[in-house]
Steps between C-alpha positions, in 0.01 A plus 500: 500500500626849412448751779612803299301624200581763239333836453366404156294211639125496569460379859194508724464721805535187717851455360640852519267734695355834392811717481689263269190435288456876447870536419479225236208680339692829506798343327292338225319818399712762669518868411838521676785263578454237772836378638567130444353278771427142598256363757567252778154347519263449789570127461857574612366665815272204576777250424734687735238477775468128434878452500514663841239260635194720513203613290414773750708813435389650833751264666772579246784701652821637356707291739409167337438626146691277249459514123459168315824432308314459167344847533825656610668345195238652266559842653877458464469400133271798434752742646790338315336469158260795482609776736875439526622744768230765461326673787148368551166586656335232715133552586192306603198421284225362722161374381308744721733793427427787256124451463242782464429481875818361656842629404707371794697818421835488678410185695723254319874547456673623185874531448683718246853469367570144623794297360638150563329165563528529879346846510227402252403195706493712815279760329255228390506361854407842636219540246358165611530594865331835441176311431498424870615835634302663778395773258368248246311321778341825617416602142345157438299517821365846414380367164368170642759290318646173622879511526513138379352614166806708422756362256735673261707474188822700468587738218872493417567800278790697359552834675437784255753790497247767590581855605137583582239270653131568519145390562209616290127447539273527196217619726476709817501247789378763749203658319439255216559735204615317185592782261856548630816300566659547843877464522753493785872447448837506675862485389648152520322176588127477564503359853565854627168603347270210589629490858438872547861559608557787257292802405387445145453716193129508422317594182173446317472433126181546299425178309351676196757775446836433335790634705767725350763341723621174342555328838147575621347412165668157514364455853152594379502253211653231721227540761217503245650195326522293818148598607372389159681165528337413833169679448483675838677779695856393579762553768826486302860482620746643247859615464701718261861469387591859410830394339332275242162681496329171588178445695451176695190336645525294820144446620133557421211438735145633537457838670347461845263791566427645841183676616413676172132582565412854601411546863472771763704479820295398801724678749435870562825699485371856465700747706777252578859593427677278247802317641638386167407454134607244244433344163220241503619159376209304652163655581298474817486641850614383840498608861751360747816545702806608300799267523834633373718212379864610497646158418444125493531477878179708535292251301453269799325784681245571226148429621183425311305801373786750526585737213864446412752758388822341370763768558805292401633465145630152588179317419436147375227238471538442876267798541213327318372318809460827688321653201241222501425574866478874449205725425710709262855570386719808455838472326724673245510246212324502164143454378603186312720347773424166665379672818247708307382193305446302821303783662274522195444124522404540864276799414669707771595871478862584424690826443849564370703814425420640844552876538550543876654192656631691803144587599399141437770363729388738775162326494648154558264288721221759464160441340482623142261495205628414152286601201618389155214600272639714216851529354628663818422343836517656847564399859317667786501468878202294618 
């Protein structure tokens, strides 16, 4: 049995998961270059479980995780014959991942710029183990999923030499408008964008109007082309090599919309002084105690129904569990980042680009009201 399949094959979702299936479709009819990739199938994951004496991944720990020699040999031959000594991207592709309702955004591990058989095996090991992380368990519990239903393939892909990385949505995930393309980008690799670690460049492109700037016009046609291929609004991960003037596509999944229906806030805030304002990346309203999270060590103190402000730039998917407990979130990342996507899934209010964080910090542990109705949201004392 071959546990690795090529990108020009036609597998089922049960073999490769959603992310890889979408990537195969992108490569076959792509409007931009998709870096060469292969897929370590879900069968390899299940066989590895079996080889380690269990069919229940919940009991599967890193300490006793051993790859079957036949699978390890296939991976070695792939690296030797296809990728040589190139830097690679290793990422998960789970069956339940990247659906119109469940993205698992940032829940499963991805690794960029990996070289060498030992490092590749370790990266795959970590992707497998991330299925059972505390964050994934919390995410699954919130969405009434059974952890035992999770299984994953692994995408093994050549690292593209990008100078700019970006995310674009072919519809507005916050308000539901579909006439524009929404773009966020950063210099360098894309994990700085999706994780919310860096402040992004943000722009909106009209779908129907040709752009005078060649770069933006290529982005516009790329976005429209991908949306046409899949037939619905898309969340697209892309990159650009400025040296060779080359666009790359890395991912396409359905856009997950938040609370897009019009509503009027229930809480009366007339006459109250605004503590802070910010850009709305997920609509809604919340009332609760403010909890300032200055680092990972503060996460253990987050309580249910608090409104969280993440004041540190050193953020990761370890914050997801606290977000699922919260009534709302305040942070400084982008509209298209994983954090914003998760909050829209949860239908909870979220602001970014906060204008007065000093005032916000002064209200730590105090009761506040968060209203995220229009493009700009506000925080008031309760």
